[in-house]
C-alpha positions in Angstrom: -10.9 -30.2 -37.9 -8.1 -28.9 -35.6 -8.3 -25.4 -37.1 -12.1 -25.4 -36.5 -11.6 -26.4 -32.8 -9.0 -23.6 -32.4 -11.3 -21.1 -34.1 -14.2 -22.1 -31.7 -11.8 -21.8 -28.7 -10.7 -18.4 -29.9 -14.3 -17.2 -30.3 -15.2 -18.4 -26.8 -12.2 -16.7 -25.3 -13.0 -13.5 -27.1 -16.6 -13.6 -25.9 -15.4 -14.2 -22.3 -12.9 -11.3 -22.5 -15.7 -9.0 -23.9 -18.0 -10.1 -21.1 -15.3 -9.5 -18.5 -14.7 -6.0 -19.9 -18.4 -5.3 -20.0 -18.8 -6.6 -16.4 -15.9 -4.4 -15.2 -17.4 -1.4 -17.1 -20.8 -1.9 -15.4 -19.1 -2.2 -12.0 -17.0 0.9 -12.7 -20.1 3.0 -13.6 -22.0 1.7 -10.5 -19.0 2.5 -8.3 -18.9 6.1 -9.6 -22.7 6.5 -8.9 -22.1 5.2 -5.4 -19.1 7.5 -5.0 -21.2 10.5 -5.9 -23.8 9.6 -3.3 -21.0 9.1 -0.7 -19.6 12.5 -1.5 -23.0 14.2 -1.2 -23.5 12.5 2.2 -20.1 13.5 3.5 -20.4 17.1 2.3 -23.7 17.4 4.1 -22.1 15.9 7.2 -19.5 18.6 7.1 -16.5 16.3 6.5 -15.3 17.8 3.2 -12.8 20.7 3.2 -10.2 20.2 0.5 -7.2 22.4 -0.1 -4.5 22.4 -2.8 -1.2 20.9 -1.8 1.2 20.9 -4.8 -0.3 18.7 -7.5 -3.0 17.1 -5.4 -5.7 18.1 -2.9 -5.9 17.1 0.7 -8.9 17.2 3.1 -8.7 19.2 6.3 -11.9 18.6 8.3 -12.3 21.1 11.1 -14.2 20.3 14.3 -14.6 22.1 17.6 -13.9 25.6 18.8 -12.6 27.8 16.0 -11.5 30.4 18.5 -9.3 28.0 20.4 -5.7 29.2 21.0 -4.2 26.1 19.5 -5.4 23.6 16.8 -5.1 19.8 17.6 -4.0 18.1 14.4 -4.9 14.5 13.9 -2.3 12.3 12.1 -3.8 8.8 11.3 -2.0 5.5 11.2 -1.2 3.4 8.1 -4.2 2.6 5.9 -6.7 4.2 8.3 -9.0 5.8 5.8 -11.9 6.9 8.1 -9.8 8.5 10.8 -12.0 11.7 10.8 -15.0 9.6 11.9 -13.2 7.0 14.1 -11.6 9.6 16.3 -14.8 11.6 16.9 -16.0 9.6 19.9 -12.9 10.5 21.8 -12.6 14.1 20.6 -16.2 15.3 20.6 -16.4 15.9 24.3 -13.5 18.4 23.9 -15.0 20.3 21.0 -16.2 23.2 23.2 -12.7 24.0 24.3 -10.4 22.8 21.5 -10.3 22.9 17.7 -9.4 19.7 15.9 -8.1 19.4 12.4 -8.4 15.9 10.8 -5.9 16.0 7.9 -6.2 13.1 5.5 -2.8 12.3 4.0 -2.6 12.0 0.2 -4.5 8.9 -0.9 -6.3 8.6 2.4 -10.0 9.3 3.2 -11.1 12.3 1.3 -7.7 13.4 -0.1 -6.6 12.8 -3.6 -4.2 10.0 -4.4 -0.7 10.8 -5.9 2.3 8.9 -7.3 4.7 11.0 -5.2 7.0 9.0 -3.1 5.8 9.0 0.5 9.0 9.8 2.3 8.8 11.2 5.8 10.0 14.5 4.3 7.2 14.5 1.7 4.5 13.5 4.1 5.4 16.2 6.7 5.7 18.8 4.0 2.2 17.9 2.8 0.8 18.2 6.3 2.4 21.6 6.8 1.2 22.9 3.5 -2.3 21.6 4.0 -2.7 23.3 7.3 -1.3 26.6 6.0 -3.6 26.5 3.0 -6.5 25.8 5.3 -5.7 29.0 7.1 -4.4 27.4 10.3 -1.4 28.8 12.0 1.4 27.1 14.0 2.2 26.2 16.7 0.0 23.0 16.6 -0.7 20.2 19.0 -0.2 17.0 17.1 -2.4 14.0 17.9 -0.8 11.0 16.3 -2.0 7.4 16.2 0.1 4.4 15.3 2.5 5.2 12.4 1.3 8.8 12.5 3.6 9.0 15.5 6.7 8.5 13.2 5.6 11.6 11.2 4.9 13.5 14.4 8.3 12.7 15.8 10.0 13.8 12.6 8.0 17.0 12.5 8.8 18.0 16.1 12.5 17.1 15.7 12.7 19.1 12.4 10.4 22.0 13.0 10.2 22.3 16.8 8.9 25.9 16.7 5.7 24.7 15.0 4.8 22.2 17.7 3.1 23.2 21.0 2.7 19.7 22.2 2.1 16.1 21.0 -0.4 13.4 21.9 0.9 10.0 21.0 -1.9 7.4 20.9 -0.4 3.9 20.9 2.3 5.0 18.4 4.7 2.8 16.4 7.7 2.4 18.8 10.9 3.6 17.1 13.1 4.3 20.1 15.1 1.1 19.6 15.4 -0.7 16.3 17.3 -3.7 17.6 14.2 -5.9 17.9 12.4 -4.8 14.8 15.2 -4.1 12.2 14.6 -7.2 10.2 10.8 -6.7 10.3 10.9 -3.2 9.0 13.3 -4.1 6.2 10.8 -6.7 5.0 7.9 -4.2 4.8 7.1 -3.5 1.2 4.1 -3.4 -1.1 3.6 -6.8 -2.8 1.5 -8.0 -5.7 -1.7 -8.3 -3.6 -1.4 -4.7 -2.4 -0.9 -3.3 -5.9 -3.7 -5.5 -7.3 -5.9 -4.2 -4.5 -5.2 -0.6 -5.6 -6.1 -1.4 -9.2 -9.2 -3.2 -8.1 -10.1 -0.2 -5.9 -9.7 2.2 -8.8 -11.9 0.0 -11.0 -14.6 -0.1 -8.3 -14.2 -3.8 -7.6 -13.7 -3.1 -3.9 -17.4 -2.6 -3.5 -17.8 -6.3 -4.2 -14.8 -7.8 -2.3 -14.0 -5.3 0.5 -15.5 -5.8 3.9 -15.9 -2.4 5.5 -17.5 -3.9 8.6 -14.1 -5.0 9.8 -13.3 -1.3 10.3 -16.7 0.1 11.2 -18.4 -2.5 13.4 -16.8 -1.1 16.6 -17.9 2.5 16.1 -20.3 4.0 18.6 -23.3 5.1 16.6 -25.1 4.0 13.4 -24.4 7.5 12.0 -20.7 7.1 12.5 -20.8 3.7 10.8 -22.7 5.2 7.9 -20.1 8.0 7.4 -17.2 5.6 7.9 -18.6 3.1 5.3 -19.0 6.0 2.9 -15.3 7.0 3.2 -14.1 3.4 3.0 -16.2 2.9 -0.1 -14.5 5.9 -1.7 -10.9 4.9 -0.8 -10.1 1.5 0.6 -6.6 1.4 -0.9 -4.3 3.8 -2.7 -0.9 4.2 -4.4 0.3 6.3 -1.5 -0.3 3.4 1.0 1.9 1.2 -1.3 4.5 3.9 -1.3 4.4 4.2 2.5 5.0 0.5 2.8 8.0 0.8 0.5 9.4 3.7 2.4 8.5 2.2 5.8 12.1 1.3 6.9 13.7 4.4 5.6 11.1 6.7 7.3 11.5 4.9 10.6 15.3 5.0 10.5 15.4 8.7 9.4 13.2 9.7 12.3 15.0 7.4 14.8 18.3 9.1 13.9 16.8 12.5 14.8 15.3 11.6 18.1 16.6 13.8 20.9 15.0 14.8 24.2 13.4 18.2 24.2 11.0 20.3 26.3 7.9 20.0 24.1 5.2 18.5 26.3 4.1 15.0 25.2 1.3 12.6 26.2 2.1 9.0 25.5 -1.0 6.7 25.6 0.1 3.1 25.6 -2.5 0.5 24.8 -0.3 -2.5 25.6 -1.7 -4.9 28.2 0.7 -6.0 30.9 -1.5 -8.4 33.0 -3.2 -11.6 32.1 -6.7 -10.1 32.9 -6.0 -7.1 30.7 -4.7 -9.2 27.8 -7.7 -11.5 28.0 -10.1 -8.5 28.1 -8.4 -7.1 25.0 -8.7 -10.4 23.2 -12.3 -10.8 24.1 -13.0 -7.3 22.6 -11.1 -8.1 19.4 -12.8 -11.5 19.1 -16.2 -9.8 19.4 -15.3 -7.3 16.7 -14.1 -10.1 14.3 -17.3 -12.2 14.8 -19.6 -9.2 14.3 -17.6 -8.4 11.1 -18.1 -11.9 9.9 -14.4 -12.8 10.3 -13.4 -16.1 12.0 -11.9 -15.5 15.4 -9.7 -18.5 14.7 -7.5 -16.1 12.8 -6.4 -14.2 15.9 -2.7 -13.7 16.0 -2.3 -14.9 19.6 -4.2 -18.0 20.8 -5.7 -17.7 24.2 -3.8 -20.8 25.3 -0.6 -18.8 24.9 -1.5 -16.2 27.5 0.5 -17.1 30.6 3.1 -15.5 32.9 5.8 -16.0 30.3 3.8 -14.0 27.7 3.2 -11.3 30.3 6.9 -11.1 31.0 7.6 -10.7 27.3 5.2 -7.8 27.2 7.1 -6.1 30.0 10.4 -6.8 28.3 9.0 -5.2 25.1 8.0 -2.1 27.2 11.5 -1.7 28.7 13.4 -2.3 25.4 11.1 -0.3 23.0 8.4 1.9 24.6 10.5 3.2 27.5 13.4 3.7 25.2 11.2 5.7 22.9 9.8 7.8 25.7 13.3 8.5 27.1 14.5 9.7 23.6 11.5 12.0 23.3 11.8 13.7 26.6 9.1 15.5 28.7 6.6 12.7 28.4 3.5 12.1 30.5 2.9 8.3 30.3 -0.6 6.8 30.5 -1.4 3.1 30.1 -4.9 2.3 28.8 -4.7 -1.5 28.0 -6.7 -2.5 25.0 -7.0 -2.7 21.3 -4.5 -0.7 19.2 -7.3 1.6 18.1 -7.8 2.4 21.8 -9.8 5.6 20.9 -12.6 3.3 19.7 -12.2 0.6 22.3 -12.1 2.9 25.4 -12.9 6.4 24.1 -13.9 7.8 27.6 -10.5 6.9 29.1 -8.7 8.4 26.1 -10.8 11.6 26.3 -9.9 12.0 30.0 -6.2 11.5 29.4 -6.2 14.0 26.6 -8.3 16.5 28.6 -6.0 16.3 31.6 -3.0 16.8 29.4 -4.4 19.6 27.3 -5.8 21.5 30.3 -2.3 21.7 31.7 -1.0 23.5 28.6 -3.2 26.5 29.1 
């Protein structure tokens, strides 16, 4: 009787496993069909321009004036897959005068994934090779958002002759590591992140991934369409895990190289330093979360915490981190546009104006 029960249990488990494998197989096939549709859409939209970089391909999407004297190279932040679409609202008004190259890092957007360690040296080497193989010549104007700023700083400190100027858009502040040393040491890819990559490779992301969180605040339905196509292709990758694991080393290596130079730099700071600006930013972020179907109760800072002491802490952070970073870079034009970290989506007109004023002075 016991043997019979175990035999039945074994058969049930086997059937469940086979059904699970069958289900994953069906999802995988559907995902590949959807991937093919997305690629067709993005090719027609002019977003695809892949070049060989070592053992993988990277996408270098070109926009704007091909006869411009300098190319503005966009370096996205961590896990920002649809950078090429998200930045468009801020860069399109400048297309008649400047050429923009949106380079997806390995494992991002329309670039192939790789198991190569994403050290700052490797990432910058990939950027340089991708631009060269796309037929673009230095010196470049780097336009770096968030952690892309770390790569931009390393690039300018290591190969200054290749850089005409840099536009930092609310970059990761690495001028002083005193306040963030423990935090950056704790950055690493955990089980959930690796599981997300495996799920992404199997096509499960189309069931569980909420692309609206990243596309709801885009300006047009067409942009949302293209951004959702890109996120559907690549919501998570091995290189993102590697970047997390190399986060502390990449920050420290770059920090050690920082030294003031004469390369012109624009630093767009999205931090809010008044109660009104902080509340405006929070209202914007709450609206995005609600439209994406995310509970605004999960906001990192409750509105009740916004008082003069909080404002003072923001100003202290500026002095200890942002100003220190600016001083270590040298020759910086500072512009404060208070708002969301992705300020180019929150206040694109103001970002466009700041960039135009800066770029026009380079002529």
